[in-house]
mmJSON file of the N, C-alpha and C atoms, coordinates in Angstrom:
{"data_MODEL":{"atom_site":{
"group_PDB":["ATOM","ATOM","ATOM","ATOM","ATOM","ATOM","ATOM","ATOM","ATOM","ATOM","ATOM","ATOM","ATOM","ATOM","ATOM","ATOM","ATOM","ATOM","ATOM","ATOM","ATOM","ATOM","ATOM","ATOM","ATOM","ATOM","ATOM","ATOM","ATOM","ATOM","ATOM","ATOM","ATOM","ATOM","ATOM","ATOM","ATOM","ATOM","ATOM","ATOM","ATOM","ATOM","ATOM","ATOM","ATOM","ATOM","ATOM","ATOM","ATOM","ATOM","ATOM","ATOM","ATOM","ATOM","ATOM","ATOM","ATOM","ATOM","ATOM","ATOM","ATOM","ATOM","ATOM","ATOM","ATOM","ATOM","ATOM","ATOM","ATOM","ATOM","ATOM","ATOM","ATOM","ATOM","ATOM","ATOM","ATOM","ATOM","ATOM","ATOM","ATOM","ATOM","ATOM","ATOM","ATOM","ATOM","ATOM","ATOM","ATOM","ATOM","ATOM","ATOM","ATOM","ATOM","ATOM","ATOM","ATOM","ATOM","ATOM","ATOM","ATOM","ATOM","ATOM","ATOM","ATOM","ATOM","ATOM","ATOM","ATOM","ATOM","ATOM","ATOM","ATOM","ATOM","ATOM","ATOM","ATOM","ATOM","ATOM","ATOM","ATOM","ATOM","ATOM","ATOM","ATOM","ATOM","ATOM","ATOM","ATOM","ATOM","ATOM","ATOM","ATOM","ATOM","ATOM","ATOM","ATOM","ATOM","ATOM","ATOM","ATOM","ATOM","ATOM","ATOM","ATOM","ATOM","ATOM","ATOM","ATOM","ATOM","ATOM","ATOM","ATOM","ATOM","ATOM","ATOM","ATOM","ATOM","ATOM","ATOM","ATOM","ATOM","ATOM","ATOM","ATOM","ATOM","ATOM","ATOM","ATOM","ATOM","ATOM","ATOM","ATOM","ATOM","ATOM","ATOM","ATOM","ATOM","ATOM","ATOM","ATOM","ATOM","ATOM","ATOM","ATOM","ATOM"],
"id":[1,2,3,4,5,6,7,8,9,10,11,12,13,14,15,16,17,18,19,20,21,22,23,24,25,26,27,28,29,30,31,32,33,34,35,36,37,38,39,40,41,42,43,44,45,46,47,48,49,50,51,52,53,54,55,56,57,58,59,60,61,62,63,64,65,66,67,68,69,70,71,72,73,74,75,76,77,78,79,80,81,82,83,84,85,86,87,88,89,90,91,92,93,94,95,96,97,98,99,100,101,102,103,104,105,106,107,108,109,110,111,112,113,114,115,116,117,118,119,120,121,122,123,124,125,126,127,128,129,130,131,132,133,134,135,136,137,138,139,140,141,142,143,144,145,146,147,148,149,150,151,152,153,154,155,156,157,158,159,160,161,162,163,164,165,166,167,168,169,170,171,172,173,174,175,176,177,178,179,180,181,182,183,184,185,186],
"type_symbol":["N","C","C","N","C","C","N","C","C","N","C","C","N","C","C","N","C","C","N","C","C","N","C","C","N","C","C","N","C","C","N","C","C","N","C","C","N","C","C","N","C","C","N","C","C","N","C","C","N","C","C","N","C","C","N","C","C","N","C","C","N","C","C","N","C","C","N","C","C","N","C","C","N","C","C","N","C","C","N","C","C","N","C","C","N","C","C","N","C","C","N","C","C","N","C","C","N","C","C","N","C","C","N","C","C","N","C","C","N","C","C","N","C","C","N","C","C","N","C","C","N","C","C","N","C","C","N","C","C","N","C","C","N","C","C","N","C","C","N","C","C","N","C","C","N","C","C","N","C","C","N","C","C","N","C","C","N","C","C","N","C","C","N","C","C","N","C","C","N","C","C","N","C","C","N","C","C","N","C","C","N","C","C","N","C","C"],
"label_atom_id":["N","CA","C","N","CA","C","N","CA","C","N","CA","C","N","CA","C","N","CA","C","N","CA","C","N","CA","C","N","CA","C","N","CA","C","N","CA","C","N","CA","C","N","CA","C","N","CA","C","N","CA","C","N","CA","C","N","CA","C","N","CA","C","N","CA","C","N","CA","C","N","CA","C","N","CA","C","N","CA","C","N","CA","C","N","CA","C","N","CA","C","N","CA","C","N","CA","C","N","CA","C","N","CA","C","N","CA","C","N","CA","C","N","CA","C","N","CA","C","N","CA","C","N","CA","C","N","CA","C","N","CA","C","N","CA","C","N","CA","C","N","CA","C","N","CA","C","N","CA","C","N","CA","C","N","CA","C","N","CA","C","N","CA","C","N","CA","C","N","CA","C","N","CA","C","N","CA","C","N","CA","C","N","CA","C","N","CA","C","N","CA","C","N","CA","C","N","CA","C","N","CA","C","N","CA","C","N","CA","C","N","CA","C","N","CA","C"],
"label_alt_id":[null,null,null,null,null,null,null,null,null,null,null,null,null,null,null,null,null,null,null,null,null,null,null,null,null,null,null,null,null,null,null,null,null,null,null,null,null,null,null,null,null,null,null,null,null,null,null,null,null,null,null,null,null,null,null,null,null,null,null,null,null,null,null,null,null,null,null,null,null,null,null,null,null,null,null,null,null,null,null,null,null,null,null,null,null,null,null,null,null,null,null,null,null,null,null,null,null,null,null,null,null,null,null,null,null,null,null,null,null,null,null,null,null,null,null,null,null,null,null,null,null,null,null,null,null,null,null,null,null,null,null,null,null,null,null,null,null,null,null,null,null,null,null,null,null,null,null,null,null,null,null,null,null,null,null,null,null,null,null,null,null,null,null,null,null,null,null,null,null,null,null,null,null,null,null,null,null,null,null,null,null,null,null,null,null,null],
"label_comp_id":["MET","MET","MET","ASN","ASN","ASN","THR","THR","THR","PRO","PRO","PRO","PRO","PRO","PRO","SER","SER","SER","HIS","HIS","HIS","LEU","LEU","LEU","LEU","LEU","LEU","THR","THR","THR","SER","SER","SER","LEU","LEU","LEU","LEU","LEU","LEU","ARG","ARG","ARG","SER","SER","SER","LEU","LEU","LEU","ASP","ASP","ASP","ARG","ARG","ARG","GLU","GLU","GLU","GLU","GLU","GLU","ARG","ARG","ARG","GLY","GLY","GLY","ASP","ASP","ASP","VAL","VAL","VAL","PRO","PRO","PRO","GLY","GLY","GLY","TRP","TRP","TRP","VAL","VAL","VAL","MET","MET","MET","ILE","ILE","ILE","THR","THR","THR","LEU","LEU","LEU","MET","MET","MET","SER","SER","SER","ALA","ALA","ALA","VAL","VAL","VAL","LEU","LEU","LEU","VAL","VAL","VAL","ALA","ALA","ALA","GLY","GLY","GLY","LEU","LEU","LEU","LEU","LEU","LEU","ALA","ALA","ALA","ILE","ILE","ILE","ALA","ALA","ALA","GLN","GLN","GLN","PRO","PRO","PRO","ALA","ALA","ALA","LEU","LEU","LEU","SER","SER","SER","GLY","GLY","GLY","LEU","LEU","LEU","PHE","PHE","PHE","ASN","ASN","ASN","ASP","ASP","ASP","ALA","ALA","ALA","ILE","ILE","ILE","ASN","ASN","ASN","GLN","GLN","GLN","VAL","VAL","VAL","ALA","ALA","ALA","PRO","PRO","PRO"],
"label_asym_id":["A","A","A","A","A","A","A","A","A","A","A","A","A","A","A","A","A","A","A","A","A","A","A","A","A","A","A","A","A","A","A","A","A","A","A","A","A","A","A","A","A","A","A","A","A","A","A","A","A","A","A","A","A","A","A","A","A","A","A","A","A","A","A","A","A","A","A","A","A","A","A","A","A","A","A","A","A","A","A","A","A","A","A","A","A","A","A","A","A","A","A","A","A","A","A","A","A","A","A","A","A","A","A","A","A","A","A","A","A","A","A","A","A","A","A","A","A","A","A","A","A","A","A","A","A","A","A","A","A","A","A","A","A","A","A","A","A","A","A","A","A","A","A","A","A","A","A","A","A","A","A","A","A","A","A","A","A","A","A","A","A","A","A","A","A","A","A","A","A","A","A","A","A","A","A","A","A","A","A","A","A","A","A","A","A","A"],
"label_entity_id":["1","1","1","1","1","1","1","1","1","1","1","1","1","1","1","1","1","1","1","1","1","1","1","1","1","1","1","1","1","1","1","1","1","1","1","1","1","1","1","1","1","1","1","1","1","1","1","1","1","1","1","1","1","1","1","1","1","1","1","1","1","1","1","1","1","1","1","1","1","1","1","1","1","1","1","1","1","1","1","1","1","1","1","1","1","1","1","1","1","1","1","1","1","1","1","1","1","1","1","1","1","1","1","1","1","1","1","1","1","1","1","1","1","1","1","1","1","1","1","1","1","1","1","1","1","1","1","1","1","1","1","1","1","1","1","1","1","1","1","1","1","1","1","1","1","1","1","1","1","1","1","1","1","1","1","1","1","1","1","1","1","1","1","1","1","1","1","1","1","1","1","1","1","1","1","1","1","1","1","1","1","1","1","1","1","1"],
"label_seq_id":[1,1,1,2,2,2,3,3,3,4,4,4,5,5,5,6,6,6,7,7,7,8,8,8,9,9,9,10,10,10,11,11,11,12,12,12,13,13,13,14,14,14,15,15,15,16,16,16,17,17,17,18,18,18,19,19,19,20,20,20,21,21,21,22,22,22,23,23,23,24,24,24,25,25,25,26,26,26,27,27,27,28,28,28,29,29,29,30,30,30,31,31,31,32,32,32,33,33,33,34,34,34,35,35,35,36,36,36,37,37,37,38,38,38,39,39,39,40,40,40,41,41,41,42,42,42,43,43,43,44,44,44,45,45,45,46,46,46,47,47,47,48,48,48,49,49,49,50,50,50,51,51,51,52,52,52,53,53,53,54,54,54,55,55,55,56,56,56,57,57,57,58,58,58,59,59,59,60,60,60,61,61,61,62,62,62],
"pdbx_PDB_ins_code":[null,null,null,null,null,null,null,null,null,null,null,null,null,null,null,null,null,null,null,null,null,null,null,null,null,null,null,null,null,null,null,null,null,null,null,null,null,null,null,null,null,null,null,null,null,null,null,null,null,null,null,null,null,null,null,null,null,null,null,null,null,null,null,null,null,null,null,null,null,null,null,null,null,null,null,null,null,null,null,null,null,null,null,null,null,null,null,null,null,null,null,null,null,null,null,null,null,null,null,null,null,null,null,null,null,null,null,null,null,null,null,null,null,null,null,null,null,null,null,null,null,null,null,null,null,null,null,null,null,null,null,null,null,null,null,null,null,null,null,null,null,null,null,null,null,null,null,null,null,null,null,null,null,null,null,null,null,null,null,null,null,null,null,null,null,null,null,null,null,null,null,null,null,null,null,null,null,null,null,null,null,null,null,null,null,null],
"Cartn_x":[71.672,71.088,71.108,71.376,72.175,71.013,70.366,69.201,70.211,69.579,70.125,70.405,71.484,70.835,69.921,69.467,68.496,67.233,67.018,65.281,65.994,66.822,67.183,66.798,67.6,66.988,65.204,64.27,63.67,61.931,62.809,62.395,62.549,63.494,63.709,62.855,62.778,62.028,60.634,60.043,58.965,58.651,59.458,58.67,58.71,59.843,59.961,58.255,58.538,57.46,56.122,55.732,54.68,54.866,55.986,55.95,55.551,56.603,56.021,54.367,53.601,52.359,52.027,51.863,51.18,51.614,52.694,53.755,52.737,52.877,51.929,50.573,50.714,49.177,49.91,50.557,51.017,52.501,52.951,54.111,53.328,51.918,51.366,50.933,50.278,49.383,50.395,51.403,52.128,53.325,53.126,53.751,52.813,51.377,49.955,50.165,50.174,50.356,50.801,52.419,53.166,53.307,52.633,52.744,51.793,51.015,49.091,49.326,49.687,51.767,52.325,52.656,53.447,52.775,51.782,51.091,50.245,50.28,49.249,50.396,51.136,52.487,52.883,53.045,53.602,51.906,51.277,50.043,49.537,50.519,49.545,51.559,52.648,53.916,54.2,53.487,53.972,53.938,53.279,53.279,54.18,54.665,55.125,56.684,57.006,58.185,58.429,57.345,57.815,57.889,57.859,57.939,59.202,59.822,61.658,62.011,61.907,62.441,63.022,61.676,61.966,62.42,62.295,62.448,64.626,65.046,66.251,66.45,65.966,66.717,66.109,65.607,65.142,66.909,67.181,68.459,69.643,69.832,70.953,71.006,69.935,70.335,70.091,70.704,70.28,69.68],
"Cartn_y":[-3.246,-2.317,-0.972,-0.312,0.94,1.479,3.018,3.799,4.95,4.761,5.97,7.263,8.004,9.198,10.599,10.119,11.367,10.782,9.013,9.57,9.505,9.416,10.588,11.889,12.284,13.571,13.698,12.624,13.259,13.284,12.308,11.734,12.855,12.96,14.279,15.273,15.84,17.246,16.72,15.612,15.421,15.104,15.168,15.04,17.372,17.795,18.493,19.923,19.345,19.632,19.241,18.304,17.957,18.689,19.608,19.828,21.42,21.56,23.395,24.335,23.459,23.575,24.35,24.394,25.267,26.604,26.945,27.823,29.149,29.09,30.005,30.999,30.504,31.625,32.035,31.392,32.418,33.432,33.219,34.062,35.32,34.797,35.845,36.629,36.292,36.759,38.033,37.341,37.793,38.807,39.184,40.297,41.138,40.928,42.49,42.485,41.956,43.165,43.945,43.084,43.882,45.678,45.01,46.519,47.507,47.026,47.887,48.489,47.661,48.356,49.987,49.197,50.671,51.203,51.055,52.685,53.318,52.45,53.044,54.507,53.819,54.939,55.847,55.35,56.807,57.24,57.077,58.347,59.363,58.643,58.765,59.987,59.72,60.223,61.074,60.886,61.428,63.539,64.066,65.255,66.265,65.062,65.223,65.161,64.595,63.887,64.858,65.486,66.856,68.018,68.117,68.978,68.866,68.751,67.711,67.982,67.368,67.799,69.314,70.036,71.359,72.511,71.825,72.643,72.16,71.155,70.52,71.31,71.405,72.373,73.714,74.41,75.729,76.191,75.25,75.221,75.624,74.545,74.45,75.483,75.838,77.188,78.525,79.078,80.168,82.381],
"Cartn_z":[-5.87,-6.679,-6.924,-7.163,-7.751,-8.668,-7.973,-8.707,-9.556,-10.141,-11.557,-10.706,-10.693,-9.913,-10.575,-11.636,-12.354,-11.462,-11.115,-9.935,-8.929,-8.399,-7.584,-7.14,-8.439,-8.119,-8.406,-9.539,-9.079,-8.27,-7.704,-5.862,-5.839,-5.325,-3.901,-4.723,-6.679,-6.492,-5.749,-6.638,-5.909,-4.609,-3.316,-2.16,-1.957,-2.824,-2.347,-2.477,-3.326,-4.152,-2.855,-2.751,-1.628,-0.812,0.621,0.82,0.623,-0.199,-0.305,-0.414,-1.568,-1.658,-0.948,0.221,1.625,1.781,1.221,2.11,0.722,0.063,-0.657,-0.258,-0.054,0.388,2.216,2.424,3.98,4.093,2.662,2.012,1.491,0.509,-0.406,0.488,1.63,2.893,2.823,3.925,4.736,3.9,2.715,1.561,1.541,1.305,1.185,2.817,3.22,4.736,5.228,4.904,4.64,3.856,2.987,1.456,2.451,3.025,4.329,5.02,5.515,6.492,5.99,5.142,4.991,4.746,3.19,3.345,4.404,4.72,5.725,6.8,6.696,8.096,7.069,5.635,4.774,4.814,4.284,4.81,5.997,7.163,8.197,8.918,8.312,8.265,7.181,6.116,5.388,5.315,5.551,6.114,6.763,8.126,9.052,7.814,7.243,6.765,5.812,4.69,4.319,4.63,5.84,7.081,7.741,7.783,7.658,7.18,5.272,4.235,3.679,3.627,3.429,4.08,5.904,6.328,6.431,6.102,5.729,4.162,3.498,2.505,2.635,2.948,3.241,4.167,4.772,6.187,4.864,3.694,3.353,1.597,2.038,0.642,1.206,0.039,1.083,1.216],
"occupancy":[1.0,1.0,1.0,1.0,1.0,1.0,1.0,1.0,1.0,1.0,1.0,1.0,1.0,1.0,1.0,1.0,1.0,1.0,1.0,1.0,1.0,1.0,1.0,1.0,1.0,1.0,1.0,1.0,1.0,1.0,1.0,1.0,1.0,1.0,1.0,1.0,1.0,1.0,1.0,1.0,1.0,1.0,1.0,1.0,1.0,1.0,1.0,1.0,1.0,1.0,1.0,1.0,1.0,1.0,1.0,1.0,1.0,1.0,1.0,1.0,1.0,1.0,1.0,1.0,1.0,1.0,1.0,1.0,1.0,1.0,1.0,1.0,1.0,1.0,1.0,1.0,1.0,1.0,1.0,1.0,1.0,1.0,1.0,1.0,1.0,1.0,1.0,1.0,1.0,1.0,1.0,1.0,1.0,1.0,1.0,1.0,1.0,1.0,1.0,1.0,1.0,1.0,1.0,1.0,1.0,1.0,1.0,1.0,1.0,1.0,1.0,1.0,1.0,1.0,1.0,1.0,1.0,1.0,1.0,1.0,1.0,1.0,1.0,1.0,1.0,1.0,1.0,1.0,1.0,1.0,1.0,1.0,1.0,1.0,1.0,1.0,1.0,1.0,1.0,1.0,1.0,1.0,1.0,1.0,1.0,1.0,1.0,1.0,1.0,1.0,1.0,1.0,1.0,1.0,1.0,1.0,1.0,1.0,1.0,1.0,1.0,1.0,1.0,1.0,1.0,1.0,1.0,1.0,1.0,1.0,1.0,1.0,1.0,1.0,1.0,1.0,1.0,1.0,1.0,1.0,1.0,1.0,1.0,1.0,1.0,1.0],
"B_iso_or_equiv":[0.0,0.0,0.0,0.0,0.0,0.0,0.0,0.0,0.0,0.0,0.0,0.0,0.0,0.0,0.0,0.0,0.0,0.0,0.0,0.0,0.0,0.0,0.0,0.0,0.0,0.0,0.0,0.0,0.0,0.0,0.0,0.0,0.0,0.0,0.0,0.0,0.0,0.0,0.0,0.0,0.0,0.0,0.0,0.0,0.0,0.0,0.0,0.0,0.0,0.0,0.0,0.0,0.0,0.0,0.0,0.0,0.0,0.0,0.0,0.0,0.0,0.0,0.0,0.0,0.0,0.0,0.0,0.0,0.0,0.0,0.0,0.0,0.0,0.0,0.0,0.0,0.0,0.0,0.0,0.0,0.0,0.0,0.0,0.0,0.0,0.0,0.0,0.0,0.0,0.0,0.0,0.0,0.0,0.0,0.0,0.0,0.0,0.0,0.0,0.0,0.0,0.0,0.0,0.0,0.0,0.0,0.0,0.0,0.0,0.0,0.0,0.0,0.0,0.0,0.0,0.0,0.0,0.0,0.0,0.0,0.0,0.0,0.0,0.0,0.0,0.0,0.0,0.0,0.0,0.0,0.0,0.0,0.0,0.0,0.0,0.0,0.0,0.0,0.0,0.0,0.0,0.0,0.0,0.0,0.0,0.0,0.0,0.0,0.0,0.0,0.0,0.0,0.0,0.0,0.0,0.0,0.0,0.0,0.0,0.0,0.0,0.0,0.0,0.0,0.0,0.0,0.0,0.0,0.0,0.0,0.0,0.0,0.0,0.0,0.0,0.0,0.0,0.0,0.0,0.0,0.0,0.0,0.0,0.0,0.0,0.0],
"pdbx_formal_charge":[null,null,null,null,null,null,null,null,null,null,null,null,null,null,null,null,null,null,null,null,null,null,null,null,null,null,null,null,null,null,null,null,null,null,null,null,null,null,null,null,null,null,null,null,null,null,null,null,null,null,null,null,null,null,null,null,null,null,null,null,null,null,null,null,null,null,null,null,null,null,null,null,null,null,null,null,null,null,null,null,null,null,null,null,null,null,null,null,null,null,null,null,null,null,null,null,null,null,null,null,null,null,null,null,null,null,null,null,null,null,null,null,null,null,null,null,null,null,null,null,null,null,null,null,null,null,null,null,null,null,null,null,null,null,null,null,null,null,null,null,null,null,null,null,null,null,null,null,null,null,null,null,null,null,null,null,null,null,null,null,null,null,null,null,null,null,null,null,null,null,null,null,null,null,null,null,null,null,null,null,null,null,null,null,null,null],
"auth_seq_id":[1,1,1,2,2,2,3,3,3,4,4,4,5,5,5,6,6,6,7,7,7,8,8,8,9,9,9,10,10,10,11,11,11,12,12,12,13,13,13,14,14,14,15,15,15,16,16,16,17,17,17,18,18,18,19,19,19,20,20,20,21,21,21,22,22,22,23,23,23,24,24,24,25,25,25,26,26,26,27,27,27,28,28,28,29,29,29,30,30,30,31,31,31,32,32,32,33,33,33,34,34,34,35,35,35,36,36,36,37,37,37,38,38,38,39,39,39,40,40,40,41,41,41,42,42,42,43,43,43,44,44,44,45,45,45,46,46,46,47,47,47,48,48,48,49,49,49,50,50,50,51,51,51,52,52,52,53,53,53,54,54,54,55,55,55,56,56,56,57,57,57,58,58,58,59,59,59,60,60,60,61,61,61,62,62,62],
"auth_comp_id":["MET","MET","MET","ASN","ASN","ASN","THR","THR","THR","PRO","PRO","PRO","PRO","PRO","PRO","SER","SER","SER","HIS","HIS","HIS","LEU","LEU","LEU","LEU","LEU","LEU","THR","THR","THR","SER","SER","SER","LEU","LEU","LEU","LEU","LEU","LEU","ARG","ARG","ARG","SER","SER","SER","LEU","LEU","LEU","ASP","ASP","ASP","ARG","ARG","ARG","GLU","GLU","GLU","GLU","GLU","GLU","ARG","ARG","ARG","GLY","GLY","GLY","ASP","ASP","ASP","VAL","VAL","VAL","PRO","PRO","PRO","GLY","GLY","GLY","TRP","TRP","TRP","VAL","VAL","VAL","MET","MET","MET","ILE","ILE","ILE","THR","THR","THR","LEU","LEU","LEU","MET","MET","MET","SER","SER","SER","ALA","ALA","ALA","VAL","VAL","VAL","LEU","LEU","LEU","VAL","VAL","VAL","ALA","ALA","ALA","GLY","GLY","GLY","LEU","LEU","LEU","LEU","LEU","LEU","ALA","ALA","ALA","ILE","ILE","ILE","ALA","ALA","ALA","GLN","GLN","GLN","PRO","PRO","PRO","ALA","ALA","ALA","LEU","LEU","LEU","SER","SER","SER","GLY","GLY","GLY","LEU","LEU","LEU","PHE","PHE","PHE","ASN","ASN","ASN","ASP","ASP","ASP","ALA","ALA","ALA","ILE","ILE","ILE","ASN","ASN","ASN","GLN","GLN","GLN","VAL","VAL","VAL","ALA","ALA","ALA","PRO","PRO","PRO"],
"auth_asym_id":["A","A","A","A","A","A","A","A","A","A","A","A","A","A","A","A","A","A","A","A","A","A","A","A","A","A","A","A","A","A","A","A","A","A","A","A","A","A","A","A","A","A","A","A","A","A","A","A","A","A","A","A","A","A","A","A","A","A","A","A","A","A","A","A","A","A","A","A","A","A","A","A","A","A","A","A","A","A","A","A","A","A","A","A","A","A","A","A","A","A","A","A","A","A","A","A","A","A","A","A","A","A","A","A","A","A","A","A","A","A","A","A","A","A","A","A","A","A","A","A","A","A","A","A","A","A","A","A","A","A","A","A","A","A","A","A","A","A","A","A","A","A","A","A","A","A","A","A","A","A","A","A","A","A","A","A","A","A","A","A","A","A","A","A","A","A","A","A","A","A","A","A","A","A","A","A","A","A","A","A","A","A","A","A","A","A"],
"auth_atom_id":["N","CA","C","N","CA","C","N","CA","C","N","CA","C","N","CA","C","N","CA","C","N","CA","C","N","CA","C","N","CA","C","N","CA","C","N","CA","C","N","CA","C","N","CA","C","N","CA","C","N","CA","C","N","CA","C","N","CA","C","N","CA","C","N","CA","C","N","CA","C","N","CA","C","N","CA","C","N","CA","C","N","CA","C","N","CA","C","N","CA","C","N","CA","C","N","CA","C","N","CA","C","N","CA","C","N","CA","C","N","CA","C","N","CA","C","N","CA","C","N","CA","C","N","CA","C","N","CA","C","N","CA","C","N","CA","C","N","CA","C","N","CA","C","N","CA","C","N","CA","C","N","CA","C","N","CA","C","N","CA","C","N","CA","C","N","CA","C","N","CA","C","N","CA","C","N","CA","C","N","CA","C","N","CA","C","N","CA","C","N","CA","C","N","CA","C","N","CA","C","N","CA","C","N","CA","C","N","CA","C","N","CA","C","N","CA","C"],
"pdbx_PDB_model_num":[1,1,1,1,1,1,1,1,1,1,1,1,1,1,1,1,1,1,1,1,1,1,1,1,1,1,1,1,1,1,1,1,1,1,1,1,1,1,1,1,1,1,1,1,1,1,1,1,1,1,1,1,1,1,1,1,1,1,1,1,1,1,1,1,1,1,1,1,1,1,1,1,1,1,1,1,1,1,1,1,1,1,1,1,1,1,1,1,1,1,1,1,1,1,1,1,1,1,1,1,1,1,1,1,1,1,1,1,1,1,1,1,1,1,1,1,1,1,1,1,1,1,1,1,1,1,1,1,1,1,1,1,1,1,1,1,1,1,1,1,1,1,1,1,1,1,1,1,1,1,1,1,1,1,1,1,1,1,1,1,1,1,1,1,1,1,1,1,1,1,1,1,1,1,1,1,1,1,1,1,1,1,1,1,1,1]
}}}
């Protein structure tokens, strides 16, 4: 007895759906933590980066 391909595809998608449900909060948390980390580092480093940029521009301009 052969199973039609559409039935196999449906059962495969259902099994994948069950396995992936728990991952959404994990990747959301990692994304938010990464964004907070980048924002924090940028807030700390922004004055130094601005100074480096201004020094470089002043050396190029006559």
